[in-house]
N, C-alpha and C positions, 0 to 999 in steps of 0.2 A: 676775152677771158674773164671769169668771174673773179672779183676781189674777195668777196665773202661767199663761201660755198658750203653747203651742207648737203649730205647725201644719205638718205635713208635712215635718219636719226630716230632711235628708239630710246625711250626712258620711262620706266614704270616704278611705281611705289606700292607698298602695301601698307596702308594705315592701320594702325592697331584696331582690330576688331572690325575691319571694313574690307570689302572686296579690293582686289588689286586695281590700281588707278593707272591706266595708259597715258601719261602726260604727253609723249610724243610717240607716234605710231607709224614710223616710216617718213618723217618729215624730210623733204628735199627742197633746197632753196638756192638761188643764185643772185648775187647782188653786184652790178657793175660798179667800177671805181667812179668816185666823184658824183654819185647820185644818192637819192633818197629812196629807200624801199620801205613801204609800211607794211606791217603785219596786222591784218585787220581780222577781229573775231571777238567772240564774246569771252567773258571770264571762264576759264576752264578749257579754253581751245587749245592751250599749249604755247601761247605767245611768251610769257615770262619763263617758262621752262627752256625754250629755245634760246633765249637770250643768255641765260645762265650757262648753257653749254657752250655758246659761242664766246662767251667771255671768261671761260675756264673755271667758273664758279662750282660747277658740278660736271661730272663725266656722264656721257651717254652709255647706255648698256651696249649699244652697238650702232654701227654706222660711222661715218666720218665727217669731219668739219675742218676748214681751213680758212685762214685770213692771208691773202697775198701769198698763197701757196705754203703757208707754215701750219702745220697741223695743231689744232688748239689742244688736243689731248696730249700729245707727246712733247710739245715745245711750248708749253704754257707760259714760261718766263718771257720768251721772246714776243709772244702775243700781247702780254700785258703791258710791255713797253711801248706798243704802238696803238692801244686803243684808250678810249675814254668811255665812262659808263656813268649814266644818270638814271637811278632807279625809280620806282613808283613813289618813294617817300625820300625827302631831302635827307642826305646823309651828312649832316653837319653837327658840329659841337656847339650846343646852344649857349655854352657859357664863355665861349670865345667870340671875338668880334668877326665881322665879315673879313677884314683883312687878315686877321690871325688864322682863320680857317684856311684861307687860300695859301698863305705863307706855310702852314703845317703840311698841306698836301705836297707843295713844292719840296719841302724838306724829306718827306717820305719818298719822293722820287729821286732823292739825292741830287737835286739841282745846286745845292750849295746856298748859304745864306744870302748872298748878294743877289743872285739870280732868282732865288724863290721870292724875295721881297720885290724885286723889279716885275716880275711876271704877276704877283698878286696886285700890284698897283695898276698895271696895264689892264688886268681883266676887271677890276673895280670900275675902271673908266668905261670899259666896253659895255658892261652890263648896267651902267648908270646907277651905280651904288656909292658914289662918292660921299654923299651927305650921311650915309649909314656905315661907312667903312670902319668907324671906330666905335660902334655900338654892338653890344652883345646880340648874337643871333636870335636869343629867345624873345626879343622885342621886335623881331621882324615880322612883316605880314607874310601871308601864304605865298604871294607872288614873289616877294623878295627872297623867301627861303628857296624857291625853285630856282631863281635866278643864281643865287650863290652856290647852290648845288651844281647847276650846269657849268657854272664858271670853274668849279672844282674839277670837273671832268674834262676841262680844256687846258689845265695847267701845263701839260707836256706837249701842247699842240698835236693832238693824236691824229693819226691819219684816219682812223675809224671811230665813229661816235655811236654808241648804243644808247637809245633813249627809250626806257620802259614807261609808257603812259606818262610823259613828261608834263602835261598840262592838266592832269586830273585834279579837280577841286579848285582850279584858278577862276577868277572872274574873266569875262570877255576881254577886257583890256589887257590884262597880263598875259592871257593866251596869245592874243595878237602880237604882243611884244616879244615873246619867245619864238613865235612862228618867224618873225622878221630876223632874229638872231640866228636861227637854224638856216634859213634861206641864205644868209650871208655867208655862213660857214661852208655850206656846199658850193657856193659860187667860188670860193677860194680853194676848192679841191677836196674837202673832207668828204668821206663816204659815211652815209648815215643809214642805220637800220633802226626803224621807229615802230614801236608796238603802240596801238591806240584803239580806243573804243569809239573815238569821235569820227563819225563818217566825213563831216566837214574838214577835219584835221588832215585825214588821208587825201581827200580830193584836193585840198589846197597845197600840201607839201610834196606829196610822193611823185616821183617819176614813174614808179612801179608800184603795185599793190599785190600782195600774196594774201588771198583769203584762207583763213585756217580754221578748221573745225575737226574736233576729236583727234587732235594731235598730228594732223597732216595738212598740207597745202592742197586745197581742192580746186583753187583757180588762181591764176596769176596773169598780170597784164597791166597795161595803163588804166586809169580811170576810164577814158573813153572807150578802150577795147572791152573792158568788163561790162560796161553799160551797153554797148552794142551787142554783146554776146547774148543778152536776154531778149533783144528785139523789142519792137513795139514803142508806141507813144502813149501818153496819158492825156486824157481830158479831166480837168479838175475845176470844181465849182466851189466858190466861197459864198455861203448863204447868209442873208441878212437875219433869218430866224431859222431856228432848229426845227420849227414846225413844218418847214417845207422839205425836210430830209427825206422823207419816204417817197414823196413825189419825185425828187431829184434822182434818188436811186433807181426808181422804175424807168425814168428817161434815160439815164446812162446805161441801164441793163439792155435797151434796145440797140445801143451802137457798141457795146463792149465786147471784147474777146475774153473776158474773165468776169468774175463777180465784182461788182463796185465795192469800193472801200469807204468806210464812214469814220471820221474822226470821233474821239471820245465826247466831245461837246456837240456833236452831230451837226456842226456848221460848215464842215468841209467833206466833200465827197469826190471821189476820183474813180477812173476806170481805165484799163489798159485797153487800147484800140488799134486796129490795123491801119487805118487812114485818118490821121489827125485832122487835118483841115476839113474833110468832109464830115467827119463825126462831130467836130466842133459846131459847124454850121447847123446840123441837125439838132444837136442839144440846144443851141441858143434859140432856134425857131421854137422848139417845144417848150422850153422855160417861159418864153414870152407869151406863147398860147395859154399856158397854165397860170400865168401871173405870179411866177416864182421870182422874188426879188433877190438880186445877186450883188454882193460886193465886188466879185471878180470872177472871170472865167478865162480858161486858156489851155494851151497844150503845154506839156512837159515831157522832157526826155526822162527815161528811167534814172532813178538815183542809185547810189551805192547801196542804199538800204534795200532797194527793190532787188538788186543783185544778190545781196546776202540772203534775203528772204527767199529768193528762187532757189539759191544754191543749197541752202541748209534747212529751209522750213521754219527758221525762228530769226528774230532780229539781232543786229550785232551787239546790242547792249543787253542781251539776255544775262541775267545773273546766275552765277554758279560759283561754287567754292572750289573748285579743282585747282586752278592755278594758285589760290592762296595756300592750299595744302601743299602744293609742289614747290 
């Protein structure tokens, strides 16, 4: 049975002087307990709106949603007592210290003074913020702000954690640190619903991925299942000089089942093929014959970006303002 469930959610907006926006257009989703499900899609796909509905921040126009069988629209108080939420931007008081922020969250949850302070100290240790616990948050780095925000979402040991693009703007080291924390939480039984534009993040963290576009789920499955669903392998070449890109494209055209793709610097070319090993052998023979110098050549499985491109016709990082408006 799904722990988080959404059925045919619809949510529309009418911005002033603009056409109606269908942020959710019949979105359905199920998330098993103790797993990570990633909502993958561009800005404007409806990811943030879905999270707002599931966390009781807004009501859907129609459809139903529940967490552990509790209707989020009708029994919002019960839902809020079992969830933690970390949004796209760190929701912290910059004038308070890290410790004071977490203590304040505990008080708002009515944990009592003693328990709030104990939980704040515990989370400070978990998130490796001991040296900064007595410093105002306005002096924190971006990574530290995200950590203190995520710690705030965990003050009540929530059974469900909603993370809306939690690593946006973080450097690679901070992103990896947050990934480790999320992985540990799930190993301890927390259910996580994660929205992201980072394909690597979905690949690394998610047990299940739901691809969203235009307010509805258009595909759902594991990373491997989604990649297998579009079939094929890829042969990719890394060129020493961009001057060889046209010749490389013509070689790949002879073995490919689709048009070759060329990177913006024209030093990487790739094509989808039906038989990877045979195609790679043929390509290597032709590049040697034409004296095309290579840094690297090999076979690749489809990526999540390939999945998204085939399903929607555009990249998962396409910029759009719809979610910001919603």
